[in-house]
C-alpha positions in Angstrom: 72.1 113.6 118.5 75.4 115.5 118.1 75.2 118.9 116.5 77.2 119.1 113.3 79.3 122.3 112.9 79.1 123.7 109.4 80.0 127.0 107.8 77.2 129.5 107.7 77.3 129.4 103.9 76.1 125.8 103.9 73.2 124.2 105.8 72.3 120.5 105.7 69.1 119.5 103.9 65.8 119.3 105.8 65.7 115.8 107.1 62.5 113.8 106.4 60.6 112.5 109.4 60.2 109.0 108.1 63.3 106.7 108.1 62.6 105.3 104.6 62.2 108.9 103.2 65.5 109.8 104.8 67.3 106.8 103.2 65.7 107.6 99.8 67.1 111.2 100.2 70.5 109.8 101.0 70.5 107.7 97.8 69.3 110.7 95.8 72.0 113.0 97.3 74.7 110.4 96.7 73.7 110.0 93.0 73.9 113.8 92.6 77.4 113.8 94.4 78.7 110.9 92.2 77.6 112.7 89.0 79.4 115.9 90.1 82.5 114.0 91.2 82.6 112.2 87.8 82.5 115.5 86.0 85.1 117.0 88.4 87.4 113.9 87.8 87.2 114.4 84.0 88.0 118.1 84.4 90.9 117.3 86.8 92.4 114.8 84.3 92.3 117.6 81.7 94.0 120.0 84.2 96.6 117.4 85.1 97.4 116.7 81.4 97.9 120.5 80.8 100.2 120.7 83.8 102.3 117.7 82.6 102.5 119.3 79.2 103.7 122.6 80.7 106.3 120.7 82.8 107.6 118.7 79.8 107.6 121.7 77.4 109.0 124.3 79.7 111.7 122.4 81.5 114.6 124.3 80.0 112.9 127.7 79.9 114.1 130.2 82.5 110.7 131.3 83.9 109.6 131.0 87.4 106.1 132.5 87.0 103.8 133.6 84.2 100.9 135.9 84.7 97.7 135.8 82.6 94.3 137.4 83.1 93.0 134.3 85.1 96.0 134.2 87.5 99.6 133.3 87.8 101.3 129.9 87.0 104.4 129.3 89.1 107.0 126.7 88.4 107.9 125.0 91.6 110.7 122.4 92.0 111.1 120.5 95.2 113.2 117.5 96.3 111.1 114.5 97.2 112.1 111.2 98.8 111.9 108.0 96.6 112.8 104.4 97.5 116.1 103.6 95.7 116.2 99.8 94.9 119.8 100.1 93.7 120.9 101.1 97.2 118.9 98.5 99.1 115.3 99.9 98.9 112.9 99.4 101.8 115.1 96.8 103.5 118.0 99.3 103.8 115.7 102.1 105.0 114.1 99.8 107.6 117.6 98.8 108.9 118.6 102.5 109.0 115.5 103.4 111.0 115.9 100.5 113.4 119.6 101.5 114.0 119.1 105.3 114.3 115.5 105.6 115.6 114.7 108.1 112.8 111.0 107.2 112.6 110.2 110.6 111.4 111.3 109.4 107.9 107.9 107.6 107.8 104.4 109.0 107.9 102.7 108.2 111.1 99.5 106.2 110.5 98.3 102.8 111.4 98.0 100.0 108.8 94.3 99.1 109.2 94.5 95.7 107.4 97.7 94.7 109.2 96.1 95.4 112.6 92.9 93.6 111.7 94.8 90.5 110.6 96.7 90.4 113.9 93.4 90.9 115.9 91.8 88.1 113.9 94.8 85.9 114.9 94.2 86.8 118.6 97.2 89.0 118.9 97.4 92.3 120.8 99.4 95.2 119.5 101.2 97.4 122.1 100.2 101.1 121.8 97.1 100.4 119.8 93.5 100.1 120.9 90.4 99.1 118.9 87.4 101.5 118.4 84.3 100.8 116.5 83.7 103.1 113.6 80.0 103.3 112.7 79.0 104.4 109.2 76.0 104.1 106.9 76.6 102.0 103.8 74.3 102.6 100.8 73.9 99.7 98.4 72.2 100.4 95.1 69.0 98.3 94.4 69.5 95.8 91.6 
């Protein structure tokens, strides 16, 4: 079994000897995680709403940072790319990339579903190989 590298501040739980006990522990731990994630998601929505409020209400103010006892809020503006349908959208961008070879305009990751569809149709894809990812899926009892 591979040794898992973890920070010293965290250690994995003691694993039960019996397989069924280990699976039960996985379900119990997942339920605990889901509860914490749901609470974190609610809090994140509140945080995001406050940040949107700040952006909307302080657009014209000439501040770059405001310090309070809890920390400093800094207004950051940055240019971001966005597909422009009026100037040709994805089609225009694809033609540009094919013509110039500027593939760095795209993020480099494989389309899993597209690859699986081609493999299912018996096609090979140059530069790509298959590997088998093994995971444990937990399905709640009904």
